[in-house]
C-alpha positions in Angstrom: -23.0 -64.4 -46.7 -24.0 -60.8 -45.5 -20.6 -59.6 -46.3 -20.3 -61.3 -49.8 -23.9 -60.0 -50.7 -22.6 -56.3 -49.4 -19.5 -56.9 -51.9 -21.9 -58.0 -54.8 -23.7 -54.8 -54.1 -20.7 -52.7 -54.4 -19.7 -54.4 -57.8 -23.1 -53.8 -59.4 -23.9 -50.2 -57.9 -20.0 -48.8 -58.7 -20.8 -50.2 -62.3 -23.8 -48.5 -62.6 -22.1 -45.5 -60.9 -19.7 -45.8 -63.9 -22.5 -45.8 -66.6 -24.6 -42.8 -64.7 -21.2 -40.7 -64.8 -21.8 -40.1 -68.5 -25.1 -38.5 -67.7 -23.1 -36.1 -65.2 -20.2 -35.7 -67.8 -22.9 -34.6 -70.4 -25.2 -32.9 -68.2 -24.8 -29.5 -69.8 -25.7 -30.7 -73.2 -28.5 -32.7 -72.1 -30.0 -29.7 -70.5 -29.7 -27.5 -73.2 -31.4 -30.4 -75.4 -34.3 -30.2 -73.2 -34.7 -26.5 -73.6 -32.9 -25.0 -70.4 -31.1 -21.7 -70.7 -27.6 -21.7 -71.6 -26.4 -20.1 -68.3 -28.3 -22.7 -66.1 -27.4 -25.5 -68.2 -23.4 -24.3 -68.1 -23.6 -24.0 -64.0 -25.7 -27.1 -63.7 -23.2 -29.2 -66.1 -20.1 -27.9 -64.0 -21.7 -28.8 -60.9 -22.6 -32.3 -62.1 -18.9 -32.9 -63.1 -17.8 -31.8 -59.8 -20.5 -34.3 -58.2 -19.3 -37.5 -60.0 -17.4 -38.7 -56.7 -20.6 -38.6 -54.8 -22.0 -41.4 -57.4 -19.3 -43.9 -56.0 -19.8 -42.7 -52.6 -23.6 -43.7 -52.8 -22.6 -46.9 -54.5 -20.5 -47.8 -51.3 -22.5 -46.4 -48.6 -26.1 -48.0 -49.6 -24.7 -51.5 -48.9 -22.9 -50.7 -45.9 -25.8 -49.0 -44.5 -28.0 -52.0 -45.1 -25.1 -54.4 -43.6 -24.9 -52.5 -40.4 -28.6 -52.1 -40.2 -29.4 -56.1 -40.6 -26.9 -56.2 -37.5 -28.7 -53.3 -35.3 -25.7 -51.1 -35.4 -28.2 -48.2 -35.6 -26.1 -46.0 -33.2 -23.1 -46.4 -34.9 -24.7 -45.1 -38.1 -26.1 -42.2 -36.1 -23.2 -41.1 -34.4 -21.1 -41.2 -37.8 -24.0 -39.1 -39.6 -23.7 -36.8 -36.6 -20.3 -36.1 -37.0 -20.6 -36.0 -40.6 -23.5 -33.0 -39.9 -21.4 -31.2 -38.0 -18.2 -31.2 -40.2 -20.5 -30.7 -43.3 -22.1 -27.6 -41.9 -18.9 -26.0 -40.7 -17.1 -26.7 -44.4 -20.4 -25.5 -46.0 -20.1 -22.1 -44.4 -16.1 -22.0 -45.0 -15.9 -23.1 -48.3 -19.2 -21.6 -50.0 -19.7 -18.3 -48.0 -16.2 -17.3 -46.5 -13.7 -18.4 -49.1 -16.4 -17.8 -52.1 -16.1 -21.0 -53.9 -19.6 -21.2 -54.6 -21.2 -24.2 -56.4 -17.8 -25.8 -56.6 -17.3 -25.4 -52.6 -20.8 -27.1 -52.3 -20.1 -29.9 -54.5 -16.6 -30.3 -52.5 -18.1 -30.4 -49.2 -21.1 -32.8 -50.4 -18.5 -35.2 -51.8 -16.2 -35.1 -48.6 -19.4 -35.6 -46.5 -20.5 -38.5 -48.0 -17.1 -40.2 -48.5 -16.5 -39.4 -44.8 -19.6 -41.5 -44.0 -18.4 -44.3 -46.0 -14.9 -44.5 -44.5 -16.1 -44.3 -41.1 -18.2 -47.1 -41.4 -15.7 -49.2 -43.3 -13.3 -48.5 -40.4 -15.9 -49.7 -38.1 -16.5 -52.9 -40.1 -12.9 -53.7 -40.7 -12.4 -53.5 -37.0 -14.0 -56.5 -36.2 -16.8 -55.2 -34.6 -19.4 -57.2 -36.6 -18.3 -60.9 -35.8 -18.5 -63.2 -38.6 -20.8 -61.0 -40.9 -17.6 -59.6 -42.1 -15.1 -62.1 -43.1 -12.9 -60.0 -45.3 -13.2 -59.5 -49.4 -13.7 -62.8 -51.5 -13.8 -63.7 -55.0 -17.5 -65.2 -54.2 -18.6 -61.7 -54.6 -18.2 -62.2 -58.2 -20.0 -65.6 -58.5 -23.7 -65.9 -59.5 -23.6 -61.9 -60.2 -26.2 -61.8 -62.9 -28.6 -63.5 -60.8 -28.1 -60.7 -58.1 -28.4 -57.8 -60.9 -31.9 -59.4 -62.0 -32.8 -59.3 -58.5 -31.2 -55.6 -57.8 -33.3 -54.4 -60.9 -36.6 -56.0 -59.8 -36.1 -54.2 -56.8 -35.4 -51.2 -58.0 -38.3 -51.3 -60.4 -40.5 -51.9 -57.3 -39.1 -48.9 -55.7 -39.5 -46.9 -58.6 
């Protein structure tokens, strides 16, 4: 069931990311509405659009992290994060400073770093190292989805 719960979380969080992406798309206009200066609103709006892929990386990463934590696979997560940190630092320097990409370079590096973590964790899980906790994709992830949404909303409200 642990794998099923992870898949249910992916469905719910990716649907939420789709909804949140509209805030990113209209960030410039929303910032102007609340009184931000035009130049800041424009830069933040462009950056927000470039950051949309990170929303979906978050939606994938958080259930993956809980899945691995529940099995005490902390060292795997630490190793993946260490590699991501080194790559992130190198590419941040390269794209933002050396090549002069600025905010676009920062967004590309952030997106790439998060997606690297997600893909590395998926490779680890799919390689069979999690035993019976991962039995592959299942349609069971779509059963009782509304109950899982209600539980997720309650959890989110408690965290908030």
